[in-house]
C-alpha positions in Angstrom: 0.0 0.0 0.0 1.2 3.4 -0.9 1.0 6.0 1.8 -1.0 9.0 0.9 0.7 12.4 1.2 -1.3 15.5 2.1 1.3 17.9 0.7 1.0 18.7 -3.0 3.9 18.0 -5.2 6.2 16.7 -2.4 6.5 12.9 -2.0 9.3 13.0 0.5 13.0 12.7 -0.2 15.4 15.3 -1.6 14.4 18.5 -3.2 16.2 19.9 -6.2 18.7 22.5 -5.0 18.2 26.0 -6.3 20.9 27.3 -8.6 22.3 30.8 -8.3 21.1 32.9 -11.3 24.3 34.9 -11.4 26.6 31.9 -11.3 24.6 30.1 -14.0 24.5 33.1 -16.3 27.8 35.0 -16.3 26.3 37.9 -18.4 24.0 39.0 -15.6 25.4 41.8 -13.5 24.3 43.2 -10.1 23.9 46.9 -10.3 22.1 49.3 -7.9 20.6 51.2 -10.9 18.9 48.0 -12.2 15.8 48.3 -10.0 13.7 45.7 -11.9 16.3 43.0 -11.2 16.6 44.0 -7.6 12.8 44.0 -7.0 12.9 40.2 -7.6 15.0 39.9 -4.4 12.7 41.9 -2.2 9.2 41.2 -0.7 6.1 43.4 -1.3 6.9 45.0 2.0 10.4 45.9 0.9 12.4 43.3 2.9 15.4 41.6 1.3 14.7 37.9 0.7 17.1 35.4 2.2 19.4 33.0 0.3 17.4 30.0 1.1 14.4 31.5 -0.7 16.1 33.1 -3.7 18.7 30.4 -4.2 21.6 32.7 -4.7 25.1 31.9 -3.5 26.6 33.7 -0.5 28.8 35.9 -2.6 26.0 37.1 -4.9 23.6 37.5 -2.0 26.1 40.0 -0.4 26.3 41.9 -3.7 22.5 41.9 -4.0 22.1 43.2 -0.4 24.7 45.9 -1.0 23.0 47.0 -4.3 19.5 47.1 -2.7 20.9 49.3 0.1 22.6 51.6 -2.4 19.4 51.9 -4.4 17.4 52.7 -1.3 20.0 55.4 -0.3 19.7 57.2 -3.7 15.9 56.8 -3.6 15.5 54.3 -6.5 13.8 51.8 -4.2 11.7 52.4 -1.1 12.9 51.5 2.4 9.4 50.1 3.2 6.0 49.7 1.5 3.3 52.3 1.7 0.3 51.0 3.5 
């Protein structure tokens, strides 16, 4: 008998490891002026997403964090969401 699993799409075992977008595609650059790219790494509230969610490596996560903070300083991105 096969055991029924309540979670959709997860049958136990190992999950596929996320790959860093910037390591996989060497042409992508992290720049504080590229707000559209940086928005993918923040929540709707404006918080920076962690590595375990985004799948970036530690080196690129540090670059992303630094770029988001620079973009906030020069007012390209908000510090928090307007409620």
